[in-house]
C-alpha positions as CSV (number, residue, x, y, z in Angstrom):
1,M,-186.9,11.3,-37.6
2,H,-190.5,11.6,-36.5
3,S,-193.6,12.1,-38.7
4,S,-194.8,15.6,-39.0
5,S,-198.3,14.4,-37.9
6,R,-197.0,13.8,-34.3
7,R,-198.7,16.1,-31.8
8,C,-196.5,18.4,-29.7
9,A,-196.2,17.4,-26.0
10,S,-194.9,19.5,-23.1
11,G,-192.9,18.1,-20.2
12,V,-191.6,18.9,-16.8
13,V,-188.0,18.4,-15.6
14,P,-187.7,18.6,-11.7
15,G,-184.5,19.0,-9.8
16,V,-181.5,21.4,-10.2
17,L,-183.0,23.2,-13.2
18,V,-186.5,23.4,-12.2
19,S,-188.5,24.4,-15.3
20,V,-192.0,23.8,-16.6
21,G,-193.0,23.3,-20.2
22,L,-189.6,22.4,-21.6
23,L,-188.8,21.1,-25.1
24,S,-191.6,19.5,-27.1
25,G,-190.7,17.0,-29.8
26,C,-192.6,17.7,-33.0
27,G,-192.5,16.8,-36.7
28,D,-189.8,17.7,-39.2
29,S,-191.9,20.3,-41.0
30,L,-193.2,22.2,-38.0
31,T,-193.4,25.9,-38.6
32,T,-193.4,28.9,-36.2
33,E,-196.5,31.0,-35.8
34,H,-195.6,34.5,-34.7
35,V,-197.9,36.1,-32.1
36,D,-198.0,39.2,-30.0
37,L,-198.5,38.9,-26.2
38,A,-202.3,39.1,-26.6
39,G,-202.1,35.9,-28.6
40,L,-200.8,34.1,-25.4
41,S,-203.8,35.3,-23.3
42,D,-205.4,31.8,-23.4
43,R,-202.4,30.1,-21.9
44,T,-201.4,29.1,-18.3
45,L,-198.4,30.9,-16.8
46,T,-196.2,28.9,-14.4
47,Y,-193.9,30.4,-11.8
48,S,-191.1,28.2,-10.6
49,L,-188.2,28.9,-8.3
50,A,-185.0,26.8,-8.1
51,D,-182.9,27.2,-5.0
52,V,-180.1,24.6,-5.1
53,D,-177.2,24.8,-2.7
54,L,-174.4,22.4,-3.4
55,F,-171.5,21.6,-1.1
56,E,-168.1,22.8,-2.5
57,V,-169.2,22.4,-6.1
58,P,-169.5,25.2,-8.7
59,Q,-173.1,26.1,-9.0
60,A,-174.7,24.9,-12.3
61,P,-176.5,27.4,-14.5
62,G,-180.0,27.8,-13.2
63,S,-179.3,26.7,-9.7
64,H,-180.7,29.9,-8.3
65,R,-183.3,31.0,-10.8
66,V,-186.9,32.2,-11.2
67,T,-188.7,31.0,-14.4
68,V,-192.1,32.0,-15.7
69,T,-193.3,29.8,-18.6
70,F,-196.3,30.1,-20.9
71,S,-198.0,26.8,-21.7
72,Q,-197.8,25.5,-25.2
73,A,-200.4,26.0,-27.8
74,N,-203.0,23.4,-28.5
75,G,-202.8,21.0,-31.5
76,E,-200.0,21.2,-34.1
77,R,-199.3,24.9,-33.4
78,C,-195.9,26.2,-32.2
79,T,-195.9,29.9,-31.4
80,R,-193.2,32.5,-31.0
81,L,-193.6,35.8,-29.3
82,N,-192.9,38.8,-31.5
83,D,-190.1,41.2,-30.8
84,G,-190.8,44.2,-28.6
85,A,-192.0,42.5,-25.4
86,T,-190.3,43.0,-22.0
87,A,-190.4,41.1,-18.7
88,T,-189.4,42.3,-15.2
89,F,-189.0,40.7,-11.8
90,N,-189.9,43.3,-9.1
91,G,-188.8,45.9,-11.6
92,Q,-185.5,44.2,-12.6
93,P,-185.1,43.0,-16.2
94,M,-185.7,39.3,-17.0
95,K,-184.2,37.4,-19.9
96,L,-187.1,36.8,-22.3
97,E,-187.0,33.7,-24.5
98,Q,-189.5,34.1,-27.2
99,G,-190.0,30.4,-28.1
100,G,-190.8,28.9,-31.5
101,V,-189.3,26.1,-33.5
102,D,-185.7,25.1,-32.9
103,G,-184.1,22.5,-35.3
104,T,-180.6,22.5,-33.9
105,A,-181.1,19.2,-32.1
106,G,-181.5,17.3,-35.3
107,R,-185.3,17.4,-35.3
108,D,-187.8,20.2,-34.8
109,L,-188.4,21.1,-31.2
110,C,-191.1,23.5,-30.0
111,M,-189.6,25.8,-27.4
112,P,-191.9,27.6,-25.0
113,T,-192.1,31.3,-24.4
114,R,-190.6,32.0,-21.0
115,A,-188.7,34.6,-18.9
116,I,-185.9,33.8,-16.5
117,F,-184.2,35.7,-13.7
118,D,-181.0,34.5,-12.0
119,Y,-180.7,35.8,-8.5
120,N,-177.9,36.0,-6.0
121,P,-178.8,33.7,-3.1
122,D,-176.4,35.5,-0.7
123,E,-178.2,38.8,-1.3
124,W,-181.6,37.2,-0.9
125,A,-180.6,35.6,2.4
126,K,-179.9,39.0,3.9
127,L,-183.4,40.3,3.1
128,P,-186.8,39.4,4.6
129,P,-189.2,37.4,2.4
130,A,-191.0,39.6,-0.2
131,D,-193.6,39.1,-2.8
132,A,-192.4,38.6,-6.4
133,R,-194.3,40.6,-9.1
134,I,-193.8,39.6,-12.7
135,V,-194.8,42.0,-15.4
136,I,-194.7,40.9,-19.1
137,Q,-195.9,43.4,-21.7
138,D,-195.9,44.6,-25.2
139,A,-197.9,47.1,-27.2
140,S,-200.9,44.7,-27.4
141,H,-201.2,43.3,-23.9
142,S,-199.9,43.0,-20.3
143,V,-199.5,40.0,-18.1
144,L,-199.2,40.3,-14.3
145,L,-198.3,37.6,-11.8
146,T,-197.6,38.1,-8.1
147,A,-196.3,35.3,-5.9
148,K,-196.4,35.5,-2.1
149,N,-192.8,35.3,-0.8
150,G,-191.6,34.7,-4.3
151,Q,-188.4,36.5,-3.4
152,A,-187.0,34.6,-0.5
153,K,-184.0,32.4,0.3
154,R,-185.2,28.9,1.4
155,E,-183.4,26.5,3.6
156,F,-183.8,23.6,6.0
157,T,-182.6,24.4,9.6
158,F,-181.6,21.6,12.0
159,D,-184.2,21.4,14.7
160,G,-181.6,20.7,17.5
161,T,-179.6,22.4,20.2
162,A,-176.2,22.3,18.5
163,P,-174.8,22.4,14.9
164,L,-175.3,19.1,13.1
165,E,-171.9,17.7,12.5
166,R,-172.5,14.0,13.2
167,M,-175.4,11.6,13.0
168,L,-176.0,8.4,15.0
169,R,-177.3,5.3,13.3
170,G,-180.9,4.6,14.4
171,Q,-181.4,8.1,15.6
172,T,-184.2,10.4,14.4
173,Y,-183.4,13.9,13.2
174,A,-185.7,16.8,12.4
175,F,-185.3,20.0,10.2
176,R,-187.6,23.0,9.7
177,W,-188.2,24.7,6.4
178,T,-188.0,28.4,6.1
179,P,-189.7,30.8,5.4
180,A,-192.1,29.8,8.2
181,G,-195.7,29.4,7.2
182,E,-195.1,27.5,4.0
183,K,-196.4,23.9,4.0
184,L,-194.2,21.3,2.3
185,A,-195.9,19.5,-0.6
186,A,-192.9,17.1,-1.0
187,A,-189.6,16.4,0.7
188,G,-186.7,14.0,0.6
189,A,-183.5,13.1,2.4
190,S,-180.5,11.0,1.5
191,L,-177.0,10.0,2.6
192,L,-174.1,9.3,0.3
193,P,-170.9,7.9,1.8
194,E,-167.6,9.6,0.9
195,G,-166.2,7.9,-2.2
196,G,-169.4,5.8,-2.5
197,V,-171.9,5.5,-5.3
198,V,-174.9,4.0,-3.5
199,T,-177.2,6.6,-1.9
200,A,-179.3,5.7,1.1
201,Q,-182.8,7.2,0.6
202,M,-184.5,7.8,3.9
203,S,-188.2,7.7,4.7
204,V,-189.3,11.3,5.5
205,T,-192.2,12.3,7.7
206,K,-193.7,15.7,6.8
207,A,-195.6,17.9,9.2
208,E,-196.4,21.4,7.9
209,N,-192.9,23.0,7.5
210,R,-191.0,20.3,9.5
211,I,-189.5,17.0,8.3
212,S,-188.0,14.2,10.2
213,F,-186.2,10.9,9.3
214,T,-184.3,8.1,11.0
215,V,-180.7,7.3,10.0
216,P,-180.7,3.6,8.9
217,A,-179.2,1.3,11.5
218,Q,-177.4,-0.8,8.9
219,L,-175.5,2.2,7.5
220,G,-171.8,1.9,7.7
221,P,-169.9,4.5,9.8
222,A,-168.2,7.0,7.5
223,T,-168.3,10.6,6.3
224,H,-171.5,11.1,4.4
225,L,-173.1,13.8,2.2
226,L,-176.5,14.7,3.5
227,T,-178.9,16.0,0.9
228,L,-182.3,17.5,1.9
229,K,-184.9,18.5,-0.7
230,G,-188.3,20.2,-0.4
231,E,-191.0,21.7,-2.6
232,V,-194.0,23.9,-1.7
233,D,-196.9,25.2,-3.8
234,A,-196.7,28.9,-4.5
235,E,-199.5,31.1,-3.2
236,L,-200.4,33.4,-6.1
237,T,-202.2,36.6,-5.2
238,E,-202.4,38.2,-8.7
239,C,-202.9,36.6,-12.1
240,V,-203.9,39.0,-14.9
241,G,-203.8,38.7,-18.7
242,V,-203.7,34.9,-19.0
243,A,-206.2,32.0,-18.5
244,G,-204.6,30.9,-15.3
245,C,-201.4,30.8,-13.1
246,R,-199.7,28.3,-10.9
247,G,-196.3,28.0,-9.2
248,S,-194.0,26.2,-6.9
249,Y,-190.7,26.7,-5.0
250,F,-188.0,24.1,-4.9
251,H,-185.0,24.0,-2.6
252,S,-182.2,21.5,-1.9
253,Q,-179.1,21.7,0.2
254,E,-176.1,19.5,1.0
255,Q,-174.0,19.1,4.1
256,V,-171.2,16.8,5.2
257,V,-171.8,14.8,8.3
258,A,-170.0,12.0,10.2
259,V,-172.3,9.0,10.5
260,Q,-171.4,6.9,13.6
C-alpha cells in the first residue's frame, strides 16, 4: 500500500476509451471532500469524443462516447460533487459520475467528476455535423461548454476512384478525414496479417484533413486488417462557469484488404 502522504496525480488514457483525468492513486487514508458545482469553478473542463469502429467485433463500452471531465483538485484534496446536479448533451440527459474516493481496487483512488453520453454512430452518420452544447448545473452554479461539430460521425474516406479492396506493396494510398475543415493533430495507419500477431506500422504523412502512406514493399501477400486512426483538437466556442475548457475528437476504423 502507498503512504497517505503521496500526492494525487491525474492521467490520460488514449485509444478505444478516450478519457481525460482518469483514476488517481492516493494514500490509504484519503477522504472525500463534498462540494457543490460552484466548488468546481476553478477547474478545467475537458471534452473528449471517442468514435471507434471495429471490424466484425462487438463494440466495447465507450467505443462511441462523449465524455466531459473536471480536472482534479490541487494538493491532497479529493472532491465529490453533491447530489442534485444534472448534465445534458444537446438537451439529452448525460450520466453524471460525481467522483470522490473509491477504495474497491485495494487502495484509495480519487475518481474525477465527469459526465458521459453514449451515442448511436448510425444515427449520427445520417445527420449533418452539429455543435455540441454541454450544460451542467445545480442550485449553486451552471457550467456551459459548446464544441463546434461536437456531434458528428467521423471517418476516413479512401481518396481513390474505386472502393479499396486490395493494396499493392510499394504503392501509396491516401484518405480524407471528415467532417471537412478539421485539421488532423495526429494520425496513424497499420496493417495486421490475418492470423498474425506482428503489426506493420506505416509512416503517415498529414496535410490538413488528408493522410497518405506507402504499403511496405517487404510485406508478405495476404489478407490484412487495415487500421486508420486520427485525432483533432476541438474548437470550443463557449466555456462558462469554469477556469478553462479544452477538447479533442478521436476516431479509428478497421477494414479488411488484400495486400498483393
